[in-house]
Structure formats: structure tokens, C-alpha cells
Backbone as a printed PyTorch tensor [residue, N CA C, xyz], in Angstrom:
tensor([[[  0.8470,  -1.1800,  -0.0010],
         [  0.0010,  -0.0010,  -0.0030],
         [  0.8830,   1.2390,   0.0070]],

        [[  0.5490,   2.1960,  -0.8810],
         [  1.2800,   3.4530,  -0.8440],
         [  0.4970,   4.4560,   0.0090]],

        [[  1.1810,   5.4960,   0.4250],
         [  0.5670,   6.4710,   1.3310],
         [ -0.6360,   7.1740,   0.7110]],

        [[ -0.7090,   7.2400,  -0.6010],
         [ -1.8260,   7.8860,  -1.2910],
         [ -3.1540,   7.2140,  -0.9340]],

        [[ -3.1030,   5.9450,  -0.5720],
         [ -4.3150,   5.2000,  -0.2150],
         [ -4.6830,   5.2980,   1.2620]],

        [[ -3.8520,   5.9500,   2.0560],
         [ -4.1140,   6.0450,   3.5060],
         [ -5.4830,   6.6520,   3.8350]],

        [[ -5.9130,   7.7470,   3.1910],
         [ -7.2560,   8.2530,   3.4870],
         [ -8.3560,   7.2280,   3.2090]],

        [[ -8.2070,   6.4360,   2.1470],
         [ -9.1980,   5.4080,   1.8340],
         [ -9.2140,   4.3140,   2.8980]],

        [[ -8.0480,   3.9420,   3.3860],
         [ -7.9610,   2.9240,   4.4490],
         [ -8.6530,   3.4480,   5.7010]],

        [[ -8.4040,   4.7050,   6.0470],
         [ -9.0540,   5.3000,   7.2260],
         [-10.5650,   5.3210,   7.0450]],

        [[-11.0350,   5.6240,   5.8460],
         [-12.4800,   5.6320,   5.5690],
         [-13.0630,   4.2360,   5.7050]],

        [[-12.3640,   3.2350,   5.2160],
         [-12.8300,   1.8450,   5.3290],
         [-12.8880,   1.4280,   6.7880]],

        [[-11.8880,   1.8340,   7.5700],
         [-11.9050,   1.5360,   9.0070],
         [-13.1330,   2.1900,   9.6540]],

        [[-13.4650,   3.4250,   9.2470],
         [-14.6570,   4.1000,   9.7770],
         [-15.9090,   3.2820,   9.4750]],

        [[-15.9980,   2.7470,   8.2800],
         [-17.1470,   1.8950,   7.9320],
         [-17.1690,   0.6610,   8.8290]],

        [[-16.0090,   0.0930,   9.0840],
         [-15.9420,  -1.1110,   9.9290],
         [-16.2670,  -0.8210,  11.3920]],

        [[-16.1520,   0.4350,  11.8210],
         [-16.4760,   0.8010,  13.2020],
         [-17.9850,   0.8750,  13.4560]],

        [[-18.7880,   0.8880,  12.3930],
         [-20.2310,   1.0340,  12.5590],
         [-20.8090,  -0.1320,  13.3620]],

        [[-20.4710,  -1.3500,  13.0050],
         [-21.0350,  -2.5250,  13.6990],
         [-20.6710,  -2.5480,  15.1840]],

        [[-19.3960,  -2.3640,  15.5520],
         [-19.0870,  -2.3480,  17.0010],
         [-19.7860,  -1.2010,  17.7430]],

        [[-19.9440,  -0.0700,  17.0890],
         [-20.6230,   1.0700,  17.7290],
         [-22.0780,   0.7270,  18.0090]],

        [[-22.7580,   0.1710,  17.0430],
         [-24.1620,  -0.2370,  17.2540],
         [-24.2460,  -1.3060,  18.3330]],

        [[-23.3420,  -2.2430,  18.3190],
         [-23.3200,  -3.3010,  19.3250],
         [-23.1230,  -2.7260,  20.7280]],

        [[-22.1840,  -1.7870,  20.8630],
         [-21.9530,  -1.1540,  22.1680],
         [-23.2010,  -0.4410,  22.6760]],

        [[-23.9100,   0.2310,  21.7890],
         [-25.1500,   0.9010,  22.1850],
         [-26.1810,  -0.1030,  22.6690]],

        [[-26.3040,  -1.2050,  21.9600],
         [-27.3010,  -2.2100,  22.3680],
         [-26.8860,  -2.9640,  23.6290]],

        [[-25.5960,  -2.9620,  23.9140],
         [-25.1070,  -3.5880,  25.1440],
         [-25.1010,  -2.5970,  26.3090]],

        [[-25.5700,  -1.3750,  26.0590],
         [-25.6260,  -0.3080,  27.0640],
         [-24.2410,   0.0770,  27.5850]],

        [[-23.2100,  -0.1100,  26.7670],
         [-21.8610,   0.3450,  27.1050],
         [-21.6990,   1.7320,  26.4720]],

        [[-22.3850,   2.7010,  27.0600],
         [-22.5070,   4.0190,  26.4520],
         [-21.2120,   4.8080,  26.4300]],

        [[-20.3910,   4.6380,  27.4540],
         [-19.1140,   5.3720,  27.4500],
         [-18.2090,   4.8900,  26.3310]],

        [[-18.1190,   3.5830,  26.1660],
         [-17.3060,   3.0600,  25.0710],
         [-17.8970,   3.4790,  23.7290]],

        [[-19.2210,   3.4640,  23.6250],
         [-19.8700,   3.8970,  22.3800],
         [-19.5410,   5.3640,  22.0810]],

        [[-19.5660,   6.1950,  23.1130],
         [-19.2290,   7.6170,  22.9180],
         [-17.8210,   7.7530,  22.3700]],

        [[-16.8400,   7.0830,  22.9990],
         [-15.4560,   7.2170,  22.5630],
         [-15.2370,   6.6480,  21.1740]],

        [[-15.9040,   5.5660,  20.8590],
         [-15.7970,   5.0000,  19.5150],
         [-16.4070,   5.9420,  18.4740]],

        [[-17.5450,   6.5480,  18.7940],
         [-18.1620,   7.5070,  17.8870],
         [-17.2510,   8.7150,  17.6990]],

        [[-16.6220,   9.1710,  18.7620],
         [-15.6950,  10.2910,  18.6710],
         [-14.4840,   9.9360,  17.8030]],

        [[-13.9750,   8.7220,  17.9820],
         [-12.8620,   8.2480,  17.1560],
         [-13.2620,   8.1850,  15.6880]],

        [[-14.4430,   7.6730,  15.4150],
         [-14.9210,   7.5840,  14.0300],
         [-15.0760,   8.9770,  13.4450]],

        [[-15.6130,   9.8970,  14.2190],
         [-15.7450,  11.2720,  13.7380],
         [-14.3920,  11.9140,  13.4780]],

        [[-13.4490,  11.6900,  14.3600],
         [-12.1010,  12.2360,  14.1620],
         [-11.4510,  11.6450,  12.9230]],

        [[-11.7170,  10.3680,  12.6560],
         [-11.1390,   9.7340,  11.4780],
         [-11.6490,  10.4020,  10.1980]],

        [[-12.8750,  10.8960,  10.2280],
         [-13.4200,  11.6080,   9.0750],
         [-12.6180,  12.8830,   8.8120]],

        [[-12.2950,  13.6050,   9.8680],
         [-11.4890,  14.8040,   9.7080],
         [-10.0670,  14.4980,   9.2500]],

        [[ -9.5070,  13.4270,   9.7970],
         [ -8.1170,  13.0660,   9.4540],
         [ -8.0140,  12.6250,   8.0010]],

        [[ -8.9390,  11.7720,   7.5410],
         [ -8.8270,  11.3040,   6.1510],
         [ -9.0190,  12.4680,   5.1730]],

        [[ -9.9430,  13.3780,   5.5070],
         [-10.1460,  14.5380,   4.6440],
         [ -8.9300,  15.4470,   4.6150]],

        [[ -8.3390,  15.6600,   5.7850],
         [ -7.1510,  16.5090,   5.8710],
         [ -5.9980,  15.9240,   5.0640]],

        [[ -5.7680,  14.6240,   5.2140],
         [ -4.6970,  13.9770,   4.4640],
         [ -4.9420,  14.0480,   2.9630]],

        [[ -6.1810,  13.7880,   2.5530],
         [ -6.4960,  13.7970,   1.1210],
         [ -6.2760,  15.1810,   0.5330]],

        [[ -6.6700,  16.2180,   1.2510],
         [ -6.5330,  17.5870,   0.7370],
         [ -5.0970,  18.1020,   0.8640]],

        [[ -4.4970,  17.8940,   2.0260],
         [ -3.1650,  18.4320,   2.2950],
         [ -2.1060,  17.8630,   1.3480]],

        [[ -2.1840,  16.5650,   1.0800],
         [ -1.1580,  15.9130,   0.2560],
         [ -1.6620,  15.5590,  -1.1470]],

        [[ -2.8580,  16.0480,  -1.4820],
         [ -3.4770,  15.7510,  -2.7690],
         [ -3.5640,  14.2340,  -2.9950]],

        [[ -4.0510,  13.5350,  -1.9580],
         [ -4.2250,  12.0990,  -2.0320],
         [ -5.6750,  11.7530,  -2.3340]],

        [[ -6.3700,  12.6350,  -3.0130],
         [ -7.7710,  12.3930,  -3.3630],
         [ -7.8490,  11.3280,  -4.4360]],

        [[ -8.8140,  10.4410,  -4.2850],
         [ -9.0460,   9.4050,  -5.2890],
         [-10.5370,   9.3170,  -5.5530]],

        [[-10.8620,   8.7330,  -6.6950],
         [-12.2990,   8.5320,  -7.0160],
         [-12.9440,   7.6390,  -5.9810]],

        [[-12.2420,   6.5810,  -5.5670],
         [-12.7710,   5.6690,  -4.5490],
         [-13.0440,   6.4280,  -3.2500]],

        [[-12.1050,   7.2620,  -2.8400],
         [-12.3000,   8.0500,  -1.6160],
         [-13.4730,   8.9990,  -1.7380]],

        [[-13.6200,   9.5920,  -2.9030],
         [-14.7440,  10.4980,  -3.1340],
         [-16.0830,   9.7960,  -3.0200]],

        [[-16.1200,   8.5150,  -3.3600],
         [-17.3620,   7.7350,  -3.2220],
         [-17.5320,   7.1840,  -1.8080]],

        [[-16.4360,   6.6620,  -1.2430],
         [-16.5320,   5.9980,   0.0560],
         [-16.7620,   6.9620,   1.2250]],

        [[-16.1580,   8.1460,   1.1820],
         [-16.2300,   9.0550,   2.3260],
         [-17.6640,   9.4540,   2.6700]],

        [[-18.4750,   9.9330,   1.7060],
         [-19.8450,  10.2750,   2.0780],
         [-20.6790,   9.0430,   2.4730]],

        [[-20.3680,   7.8830,   1.8720],
         [-21.0760,   6.6550,   2.2440],
         [-20.7580,   6.3170,   3.6980]],

        [[-19.4770,   6.4000,   4.0600],
         [-19.0730,   6.1100,   5.4370],
         [-19.7450,   7.0520,   6.4160]],

        [[-19.7740,   8.3410,   6.0680],
         [-20.3970,   9.3270,   6.9500],
         [-21.8720,   9.0370,   7.1690]],

        [[-22.5900,   8.8050,   6.0610],
         [-24.0350,   8.5610,   6.1570],
         [-24.3200,   7.2440,   6.8710]],

        [[-23.5080,   6.2320,   6.5960],
         [-23.6940,   4.9300,   7.2460],
         [-23.5060,   5.0660,   8.7510]],

        [[-22.4650,   5.7530,   9.1580],
         [-22.1860,   5.9290,  10.5850],
         [-23.2960,   6.7340,  11.2570]],

        [[-23.6700,   7.8490,  10.6700],
         [-24.6940,   8.7080,  11.2780],
         [-26.0480,   8.0090,  11.3330]],

        [[-26.4510,   7.3890,  10.2330],
         [-27.7560,   6.7210,  10.2200],
         [-27.7910,   5.5030,  11.1350]],

        [[-26.6860,   4.7690,  11.2130],
         [-26.6320,   3.6310,  12.1300],
         [-26.7740,   4.1060,  13.5730]],

        [[-26.1170,   5.2050,  13.9090],
         [-26.2490,   5.7640,  15.2700],
         [-27.6740,   6.2130,  15.5430]],

        [[-28.2820,   6.8820,  14.5800],
         [-29.6590,   7.3650,  14.7440],
         [-30.6090,   6.1890,  14.9510]],

        [[-30.4840,   5.1650,  14.1450],
         [-31.3590,   3.9950,  14.2640],
         [-31.1170,   3.2750,  15.5980]],

        [[-29.8500,   3.1200,  15.9640],
         [-29.5250,   2.4620,  17.2310],
         [-30.0550,   3.2720,  18.4100]],

        [[-29.8970,   4.5930,  18.3690],
         [-30.4180,   5.4270,  19.4500],
         [-31.9350,   5.3480,  19.5310]],

        [[-32.5940,   5.2230,  18.4050],
         [-34.0540,   5.0470,  18.4050],
         [-34.4290,   3.6970,  19.0070]],

        [[-33.7160,   2.6290,  18.6110],
         [-34.0760,   1.2900,  19.0940],
         [-33.8690,   1.1270,  20.6000]],

        [[-32.9600,   1.9270,  21.1860],
         [-32.7750,   1.8300,  22.6430],
         [-33.6180,   2.8760,  23.3800]],

        [[-34.4130,   3.6400,  22.6390],
         [-35.3270,   4.5880,  23.2560],
         [-34.7490,   5.9420,  23.5750]],

        [[-33.5570,   6.2460,  23.0600],
         [-32.9290,   7.5360,  23.3410],
         [-33.3440,   8.6230,  22.3420]],

        [[-33.9320,   8.2170,  21.2350],
         [-34.3330,   9.1550,  20.1860],
         [-35.7500,   8.7900,  19.7460]],

        [[-36.6280,   9.7820,  19.6190],
         [-38.0000,   9.4540,  19.1960],
         [-38.0200,   8.9260,  17.7570]],

        [[-38.9520,   8.0090,  17.5210],
         [-39.0620,   7.3850,  16.2080],
         [-39.3160,   8.3690,  15.0860]],

        [[-40.1310,   9.3990,  15.3470],
         [-40.4390,  10.3550,  14.2790],
         [-39.1840,  11.0830,  13.8030]],

        [[-38.2520,  11.3580,  14.7330],
         [-37.0400,  12.0680,  14.3620],
         [-36.0730,  11.1260,  13.6330]],

        [[-35.9900,   9.8900,  14.1050],
         [-35.1490,   8.9070,  13.4070],
         [-35.6580,   8.6980,  11.9790]],

        [[-36.9650,   8.6150,  11.8270],
         [-37.5620,   8.4480,  10.5010],
         [-37.2780,   9.6600,   9.6110]],

        [[-37.3430,  10.8470,  10.1660],
         [-37.0580,  12.0620,   9.4120],
         [-35.6020,  12.0910,   8.9380]],

        [[-34.6740,  11.7690,   9.8270],
         [-33.2430,  11.7870,   9.4860],
         [-32.9260,  10.7390,   8.4240]],

        [[-33.3580,   9.5020,   8.6580],
         [-33.0890,   8.4310,   7.7160],
         [-33.8550,   8.6510,   6.4160]],

        [[-35.0980,   9.1100,   6.5210],
         [-35.9010,   9.3780,   5.3390],
         [-35.2990,  10.4380,   4.4540]],

        [[-34.7570,  11.4840,   5.0350],
         [-34.0970,  12.5320,   4.2480],
         [-32.9270,  11.9580,   3.4590]],

        [[-32.1200,  11.1360,   4.1240],
         [-30.9710,  10.5650,   3.4180],
         [-31.4150,   9.6040,   2.3140]],

        [[-32.4720,   8.8610,   2.5530],
         [-32.9890,   7.9810,   1.4940],
         [-33.5560,   8.7970,   0.3460]],

        [[-34.2160,   9.9100,   0.6570],
         [-34.7320,  10.8090,  -0.3720],
         [-33.5690,  11.3600,  -1.2220]],

        [[-32.5090,  11.7910,  -0.5610],
         [-31.3510,  12.3160,  -1.2840],
         [-30.7140,  11.2340,  -2.1430]],

        [[-30.5490,  10.0570,  -1.5890],
         [-29.9600,   8.9460,  -2.3370],
         [-30.8120,   8.5870,  -3.5560]],

        [[-32.1200,   8.4850,  -3.3220],
         [-33.0260,   8.1560,  -4.4250],
         [-33.0530,   9.2370,  -5.4820]],

        [[-33.0900,  10.4900,  -5.0620],
         [-33.1030,  11.6040,  -5.9990],
         [-31.8130,  11.6800,  -6.8030]],

        [[-30.6880,  11.4990,  -6.1320],
         [-29.3970,  11.5510,  -6.8200],
         [-29.2730,  10.4150,  -7.8300]],

        [[-29.7370,   9.2330,  -7.4400],
         [-29.6780,   8.0920,  -8.3480],
         [-30.5810,   8.3150,  -9.5610]],

        [[-31.8030,   8.7720,  -9.3170],
         [-32.7290,   9.0290, -10.4270],
         [-32.1600,  10.1070, -11.3560]],

        [[-31.6600,  11.1910, -10.8000],
         [-31.1030,  12.2560, -11.6070],
         [-29.9450,  11.7350, -12.4560]],

        [[-29.0610,  10.9700, -11.8010],
         [-27.8740,  10.4380, -12.4830],
         [-28.2500,   9.5750, -13.6860]],

        [[-29.2420,   8.7060, -13.5140],
         [-29.5980,   7.7800, -14.5760],
         [-30.6310,   8.3250, -15.5630]],

        [[-31.4730,   9.2370, -15.1450],
         [-32.5300,   9.7410, -16.0400],
         [-32.1690,  11.0590, -16.7170]],

        [[-31.3230,  11.8560, -16.0750],
         [-31.0300,  13.1780, -16.6280],
         [-29.5960,  13.2270, -17.1440]],

        [[-28.6610,  13.2150, -16.2490],
         [-27.2450,  13.2050, -16.6120],
         [-26.4350,  12.8950, -15.3550]],

        [[-25.1570,  12.5270, -15.5470],
         [-24.3330,  12.2460, -14.3660],
         [-24.3340,  13.4450, -13.4130]],

        [[-24.4610,  13.1200, -12.1530],
         [-24.6190,  14.1560, -11.1270],
         [-23.2690,  14.4890, -10.5130]],

        [[-22.9710,  15.7690, -10.4500],
         [-21.8090,  16.2600,  -9.7370],
         [-22.3410,  16.8100,  -8.4220]],

        [[-22.5100,  15.9300,  -7.4560],
         [-23.1830,  16.2940,  -6.2070],
         [-22.2220,  17.0040,  -5.2560]],

        [[-22.6580,  18.1480,  -4.8080],
         [-21.9640,  18.8940,  -3.7800],
         [-22.9810,  19.2730,  -2.7170]],

        [[-22.6600,  19.0590,  -1.4550],
         [-23.6370,  19.4030,  -0.4180],
         [-23.8780,  20.9090,  -0.3560]],

        [[-25.1180,  21.2650,  -0.1460],
         [-25.4830,  22.6740,  -0.0110],
         [-25.1450,  23.1430,   1.4130]],

        [[-25.2410,  24.4300,   1.6150],
         [-24.9620,  24.9950,   2.9390],
         [-25.9680,  24.4620,   3.9580]],

        [[-27.2430,  24.3820,   3.5650],
         [-28.2520,  23.8690,   4.5080],
         [-28.0020,  22.3860,   4.8050]],

        [[-27.5050,  21.6610,   3.8170],
         [-27.1840,  20.2540,   4.0430],
         [-26.0110,  20.0980,   5.0160]],

        [[-25.0030,  20.9270,   4.8440],
         [-23.8620,  20.8820,   5.7710],
         [-24.2890,  21.2330,   7.1910]],

        [[-25.1540,  22.2400,   7.3240],
         [-25.6690,  22.6220,   8.6510],
         [-26.4900,  21.4900,   9.2460]],

        [[-27.2760,  20.8200,   8.3970],
         [-28.0980,  19.6990,   8.8740],
         [-27.2090,  18.5680,   9.3950]],

        [[-26.2070,  18.2190,   8.6130],
         [-25.2990,  17.1490,   9.0520],
         [-24.6050,  17.5380,  10.3630]],

        [[-24.1810,  18.7760,  10.4690],
         [-23.5110,  19.2230,  11.6960],
         [-24.4230,  19.1190,  12.9110]],

        [[-25.6720,  19.5530,  12.7750],
         [-26.5750,  19.4940,  13.9360],
         [-26.9620,  18.0530,  14.2650]],

        [[-27.0620,  17.2080,  13.2370],
         [-27.3370,  15.7930,  13.4990],
         [-26.1940,  15.1630,  14.2860]],

        [[-24.9740,  15.4980,  13.9290],
         [-23.8060,  14.9790,  14.6590],
         [-23.7960,  15.4860,  16.0910]],

        [[-24.0720,  16.7630,  16.2730],
         [-24.1240,  17.3360,  17.6230],
         [-25.1960,  16.6260,  18.4580]],

        [[-26.3650,  16.3770,  17.8450],
         [-27.4280,  15.6840,  18.5630],
         [-27.0000,  14.2790,  18.9660]],

        [[-26.4210,  13.5360,  18.0430],
         [-25.9730,  12.1600,  18.3580],
         [-24.9490,  12.2000,  19.4930]],

        [[-23.9710,  13.0950,  19.3990],
         [-22.9630,  13.1740,  20.4600],
         [-23.5780,  13.6150,  21.7940]],

        [[-24.5490,  14.5330,  21.7440],
         [-25.2220,  14.9560,  22.9810],
         [-25.9900,  13.7800,  23.6110]],

        [[-26.6560,  12.9950,  22.7640],
         [-27.3800,  11.8340,  23.2830],
         [-26.4350,  10.7850,  23.8630]],

        [[-25.3190,  10.5600,  23.1660],
         [-24.3390,   9.5960,  23.6890],
         [-23.7510,  10.0960,  25.0130]],

        [[-23.4850,  11.3930,  25.0870],
         [-22.9550,  11.9850,  26.3240],
         [-23.9810,  11.8500,  27.4460]],

        [[-25.2270,  12.1010,  27.1160],
         [-26.2990,  11.9870,  28.1250],
         [-26.4190,  10.5440,  28.6120]],

        [[-26.3530,   9.5940,  27.6920],
         [-26.4390,   8.1810,  28.0830],
         [-25.2460,   7.7750,  28.9540]],

        [[-24.0600,   8.2770,  28.5980],
         [-22.8390,   7.8600,  29.3000],
         [-22.6640,   8.5560,  30.6440]],

        [[-22.9760,   9.8570,  30.7000],
         [-22.6610,  10.6360,  31.8990],
         [-23.8550,  11.4250,  32.4610]],

        [[-25.0470,  11.1660,  31.9490],
         [-26.2670,  11.8580,  32.3800],
         [-26.1530,  13.3740,  32.2500]],

        [[-25.4500,  13.8180,  31.2290],
         [-25.2910,  15.2230,  30.9190],
         [-25.2390,  15.3500,  29.4100]],

        [[-25.7570,  16.3090,  28.7800],
         [-26.4720,  17.4730,  29.2840],
         [-27.8760,  17.0900,  29.7690]],

        [[-28.5310,  17.9860,  30.4830],
         [-29.8730,  17.6800,  30.9710],
         [-30.8710,  17.5450,  29.8100]],

        [[-31.9330,  16.8400,  30.0660],
         [-32.9780,  16.6160,  29.0460],
         [-33.4980,  17.9270,  28.4890]],

        [[-33.5640,  18.9600,  29.3060],
         [-34.0730,  20.2530,  28.8700],
         [-33.1920,  20.8360,  27.7510]],

        [[-31.9310,  20.4670,  27.6920],
         [-31.0250,  20.9420,  26.6290],
         [-31.1590,  20.0800,  25.3680]],

        [[-31.5930,  18.8410,  25.5340],
         [-31.7040,  17.9220,  24.3900],
         [-32.9360,  18.2710,  23.5350]],

        [[-34.0160,  18.6580,  24.1740],
         [-35.2510,  18.9110,  23.4240],
         [-35.1060,  19.9960,  22.3650]],

        [[-34.5380,  21.1630,  22.6640],
         [-34.3680,  22.1700,  21.5960],
         [-33.4250,  21.6910,  20.4850]],

        [[-32.4510,  20.8820,  20.8520],
         [-31.5380,  20.3200,  19.8640],
         [-32.2710,  19.3700,  18.9160]],

        [[-33.1960,  18.5750,  19.4620],
         [-34.0200,  17.7080,  18.6350],
         [-34.9090,  18.5060,  17.6920]],

        [[-35.4890,  19.5690,  18.2150],
         [-36.3540,  20.4210,  17.3900],
         [-35.5480,  21.0870,  16.2660]],

        [[-34.3850,  21.6220,  16.5930],
         [-33.5400,  22.2600,  15.5800],
         [-33.0980,  21.2310,  14.5270]],

        [[-32.7970,  20.0160,  14.9700],
         [-32.4110,  18.9530,  14.0370],
         [-33.5650,  18.6340,  13.1130]],

        [[-34.7710,  18.5420,  13.6590],
         [-35.9530,  18.2490,  12.8310],
         [-36.1980,  19.3400,  11.7920]],

        [[-36.1280,  20.5930,  12.2230],
         [-36.3910,  21.7150,  11.3050],
         [-35.3560,  21.7440,  10.1910]],

        [[-34.0700,  21.6510,  10.5400],
         [-33.0300,  21.6760,   9.5040],
         [-33.0800,  20.4570,   8.5960]],

        [[-33.3810,  19.2980,   9.1520],
         [-33.4680,  18.0860,   8.3360],
         [-34.6050,  18.2100,   7.3190]],

        [[-35.7700,  18.6820,   7.7630],
         [-36.8920,  18.8580,   6.8410],
         [-36.5820,  19.9250,   5.7940]],

        [[-35.9650,  21.0210,   6.2140],
         [-35.6030,  22.0990,   5.2750],
         [-34.6020,  21.6040,   4.2460]],

        [[-33.6450,  20.8280,   4.6850],
         [-32.6400,  20.3020,   3.7690],
         [-33.2540,  19.3410,   2.7580]],

        [[-34.1350,  18.4640,   3.2190],
         [-34.8070,  17.5520,   2.3000],
         [-35.6140,  18.2970,   1.2600]],

        [[-36.3750,  19.3110,   1.6990],
         [-37.1680,  20.1220,   0.7880],
         [-36.2550,  20.8790,  -0.1900]],

        [[-35.1540,  21.4000,   0.3140],
         [-34.2060,  22.1240,  -0.5260],
         [-33.6830,  21.2330,  -1.6590]],

        [[-33.3190,  19.9930,  -1.3340],
         [-32.8310,  19.0750,  -2.3580],
         [-33.9060,  18.7640,  -3.3920]],

        [[-35.1210,  18.5280,  -2.9510],
         [-36.2130,  18.2270,  -3.8860],
         [-36.4130,  19.4020,  -4.8440]],

        [[-36.4590,  20.6120,  -4.3110],
         [-36.6630,  21.7920,  -5.1450],
         [-35.4740,  22.0070,  -6.0940]],

        [[-34.2810,  21.9240,  -5.5590],
         [-33.0820,  22.1730,  -6.3560],
         [-32.9450,  21.1420,  -7.4830]],

        [[-33.0910,  19.8560,  -7.1710],
         [-32.9260,  18.8290,  -8.1990],
         [-34.0800,  18.8160,  -9.1820]],

        [[-35.2700,  19.1710,  -8.7450],
         [-36.4030,  19.2660,  -9.6840],
         [-36.1360,  20.3630, -10.7030]],

        [[-35.6460,  21.4950, -10.2350],
         [-35.3160,  22.6070, -11.1380],
         [-34.2030,  22.1990, -12.1060]],

        [[-33.1660,  21.5710, -11.5900],
         [-32.0750,  21.1200, -12.4460],
         [-32.5390,  20.0740, -13.4560]],

        [[-33.4080,  19.1770, -13.0250],
         [-33.9150,  18.1410, -13.9270],
         [-34.7040,  18.7710, -15.0660]],

        [[-35.5440,  19.7620, -14.7680],
         [-36.3050,  20.4510, -15.8180],
         [-35.3710,  21.1680, -16.7950]],

        [[-34.3310,  21.7800, -16.2860],
         [-33.3950,  22.5100, -17.1450],
         [-32.5550,  21.5760, -18.0100]],

        [[-32.2230,  20.4160, -17.4950],
         [-31.2670,  19.5190, -18.1550],
         [-31.8900,  18.2420, -18.7120]],

        [[-33.2150,  18.1640, -18.6970],
         [-33.8770,  16.9400, -19.1470],
         [-33.4870,  16.6630, -20.6000]],

        [[-32.9800,  15.4600, -20.8760],
         [-32.5730,  15.1680, -22.2410],
         [-33.7800,  15.1290, -23.1920]],

        [[-33.5550,  15.6370, -24.3960],
         [-34.6040,  15.6140, -25.4060],
         [-34.8880,  14.1800, -25.8220]],

        [[-36.1510,  13.8230, -25.8390],
         [-36.5480,  12.4670, -26.2380],
         [-37.1640,  12.5370, -27.6290]],

        [[-36.8210,  11.5940, -28.4970],
         [-37.4780,  11.6020, -29.8080],
         [-38.9700,  11.3020, -29.6660]],

        [[-39.7880,  11.9210, -30.5120],
         [-41.2420,  11.7650, -30.4300],
         [-41.7180,  10.4280, -30.9470]]])
């Protein structure tokens, strides 16, 4: 292996951390789950930094990195819902938005033209608040902090941004699809 592949290896390790993280949550080992989630999150920053700093970007990394991020975040959301730490409606909203984006991107790619997907500002804000919520819930489970009164507004903000981001993608891709729809013979 050459060093150029190091960011991809780190991303693959992040994908492999999903199963132990979910298992730790279901075993109620919340402190270990918190530290593993933090390690996985840090690995995302490290692989991105290495890829950009040393120009070690690859097509594989470009595909795997967002998959790893979404897999990790959605697995945490589903696991937190199954143990009762996150309400089902919010888990459904978070996972549903990502499925909507995946379905829309796939449809656009195959029906209109290859998609050069870049996250929007609202999407980046949504991902950030979802991560903060997951870490706050893990912290609450592990150390009974922050108080529940601090978690509720975070859940509400996550719901609002998640819904806004999903709507933004639908509107944006619908407009792009109309503009770029390939001409069909009559």
C-alpha cells in the first residue's frame, strides 16, 4: 500500500467501526460507544485533511467518504431510536431525508445526466446538527449530561433543519432536472 491510499484505508476503518458502535449501544456500554463515535468522527477529519493536504484524493475516496459518513450517522440514529434515546419520528425524518437524497441523486444520475453532487450549505448545517445531537445523546447516556431540557431544543432544531434540507434538495434537483432533461425523440 502506498501512502496515497491512507485516506481510503481510514475511511474503510470508519465503515468497519459502525457494527461495533451499534453493538456497544445495544449492550448499554454508552461510554465506550461515545469514545468509539468520537474516534470515528475524528477519522473523518483526518482522512479529509490527508486527502486535501497531500493531494491524495481518489475517485474511490470520493465515493466512500460520504457513504461512510451517512452509514455511521444513520446507524447511530437507528440504534439510538431502538434503545429509546431518540424518538421514532425524528429517526424516521433523518433516515428518510438521506434515503430521499440517495433516491433523487440516483434518479437524476440515470434519467437526466451524471450528477456532480456537492452538499449545499443547509445540508452541511443539517449534518452538523445531527452529529451534535448524536454526540449529545451519547454523552447523556454515558454521563447523564447534558440535561434533558437541553436535548429537546436540539431535537427540534435537528428536525427543522433536516426537513428544510430535504425540501431544498427536492426543489433544487427538480429545477435542475427540468433545465437539463434530455430531449426524447417523439
